[in-house]
Steps between C-alpha positions, in 0.01 A plus 500: 500500500633845409570779747195682368275212604667474841419862576153507346178312566420383147181329620345836583357384832677778692316755284154343514357720776631816333378388158156412635453833678617687190256316278215551747564875510491510121175306499329770705506725193329227298231465766433875504471497120274195513258681729509844341485426127195266490304742715591790272409304186162415653431862600625661178417239235242268656466135604495373141834671429644349819380157389666550160823604675484184715426293188806647325733406784340156533553432130856628492583284802462197274776635275749467784507129437620553147834565673503147643640641826847529346609828655330432834716188542821667382592605854534134594768447235674830576517411869618145430772597251617784723533249785700271270696795353412370153519812282463315169166342582386821669549694175332227299184492712469880508559554127277210401220625724523855364481370143193289579328781689533742208334246272222431751437872556439538126242219515323673789457817293345300214269317743386830652386628161324170433298504822418868456331415170259269689373769740193596287390136511557455874335825608229570247290683763741790562517824304721530188727757668560257789576223251781710351633587847487132598701401194761768565524394865561138405768597247678739737486263797633224274786724382569588863538130577717451190743769618522347845551152354780620272685646798411237762847341490634808680275406792641149498854636511426728794304244701745224411759716675253532791453874433124493545499843665647655185240364261226572756617861520487538122153349490378727781632807317319395184178439694516848654540655155216282369269598787567871450453471123171309522366727774578807288348348186173413671474843664547659157222293344715227349357177359601137543723536194692782669552280805635225274748744344626601845542135601702429185721808530577429865602143414756624246653744748507254791659214309775721357595597855495135608733397219744772603500367858545141383810591302671606822506140626517328160803647316445295183278586204133423560488317170816364338441303183798280582329402826156434352499123512237264360550242773474766768185641341344155504591458866360843585178432308444167675572656839284801414203288396518316829538832680197651328292195589558585866278806484283402206238318707421808706504734200276279287250458782482872580503636147270236348250557778520876447449467125203263544341738750552798266355313202198364692417787737672803344795729584320654799471160674869440430583835662315393817676162510841648420512734800535238778728299273718811477507527881625144535747547216670776700545257790628242253763745377649538846513123545629425150772765538638278774447181300692627197804574718534126556560392139856640470573393859404141418695522172810618685470222756470246221800653321702469822364144549350575842212258458447448873408866543221493241259297716549746784448789257163353393365461854619836633371675188160334527472605863589860411253491212215377719592766757449766231202342326265407786456848655470667159233255383310514830487883501400532134238226528346663805513864392531494121147634461577799724811586301316475167213712632745775593699454180232462232161549666205275590434400139818290500435314827396134499537362854578140402784580259784572745452190724473268197806649333690485830438127517605471135832680541622382842687185399613614153658812651662317791638221281647731235839475672507125439470551125772767495743269682419221254575745218834575661605135485337437161253248641178686430381365166292199601366671811386801296345278232298304756384825657389629160315177413317479832397866486402474133273201550324653799476835320334343194243324716437815707452720192247258357305510827527881516353544153214275604441683829565849367812716528522753784803637688432255784480202263829613342664505845384145571639383165836652591493347849448136401736523200794654685465268796547198274822622337720767663329449833582133560690328218798741504593449863449124468754492217748720687481290815557187293805653326666604827382196700278691742220304665155643570573504873818701448317735261219570744720524810784708353310713247131535592443446873675803651365763257149354534508499881642853513212625284218346707456823703469701176242255362300527823515882494375536141219250559384683813521837325279384211245350739485825697479721192401351164535839327852568627668807351852515360612701805357242740663225295834678524469519880408132533787403266745714698402327825510150354811570294690628804426181690613292203826696467580448868439126465710490184786672684516228764399188307585545130772758440845333478741580784753654262246742354362582846852581623561719194187704576611539860839629393337747259283625788802527730385220728786298643487132405601273789763237435 
């Protein structure tokens, strides 16, 4: 091992807390934007326009899988080859990925124009002017995605070097600019097409900054034709397809359900359904930001051949994930209606939506870390495929029943619940435990039991609060959450937080740590 490796933690575990906090801070900007922009679109352009905006993002989300997850898995190879100090293969995987991403980005642009041409058929009940705006939105959102896909390898380089705070900072800056631009456009009477233009322009600016930052840690050319290798491209494509399968089950369930609801009940019904989904997606972001840190860590451990540490990484990561997921899901399930009432008004409140969606997302969110560790050791393909098959079968059956019963936002939430539980909820963690030889008893004792027990006071508090006041306000909900959350944090401090991290906090606060 070189002197550089002796003086540096190439696994990135020493930076995980810093990286996680940095990414969480950046996510706050996204949350603010996610609350402000939909409300402004509804007030300035109407519920139909908001539904069209949601439809545009739902459609474009499918295009992400045209990238086969190539760039998202690049950080695993960057981390592994850095750990091995293998510069040749590092250059090959980066150059080959950049070449493939440019080709895929071009395909996304073509696909965006193709789907935009179908808008008059899908939404024949909206006005001609809104049809044109809808088409422009789809094209611009697709081009936005194409730009980000073309430059995604720069993210892989930064995160493969465990510099998550850098890429999070760039993203946060872009989100601030985007929020200001969209706010200004709507205040000045802008249309959905103007919002799409702002999204596209911000993507170009943000990704150029990210590439500049990536070049500081990757001194080689981003694409060198001598390093573009057919064998490497094949390896990256195979790995990428397996990587994309990991999140495909959740995306297909959510987006297919949204499209069916929009087609059967109209854009306004989709807008109602999409609001609580958006609330839970913000919680998911905070949890997934932690999960994605684990892929390069697992890749580095595999590169250093520290196989015995991977099982421990799985269990400790699952426990941390449950510790983040349970309180977030409990609070949103209990008070989601109060938040939406404050955010969007009574017309967007359906009491049953938040509890059903909370049940749907609990296990998929908590078990996301298992999939990211499997990605890090390149053992995720079969697990992801089984998850996709199970979710797909249940989804097909559920959709058939929903069309027979009649689509409503509540029915859509039930479809999501049963479909996600079958795939990402259960099958993923079963596959991960099998790969790392973890029994169900070890899984429950070391990953689930402590977070669950620590959250029992919070569960009791939210249940009592809803019994006492069925029409709880957002302010009351905040007070109840503060009380319950404080109790949970105290319990976490004593029963879940690792001793090393607890001692670090004490030193930061100037509290002497006894020997």
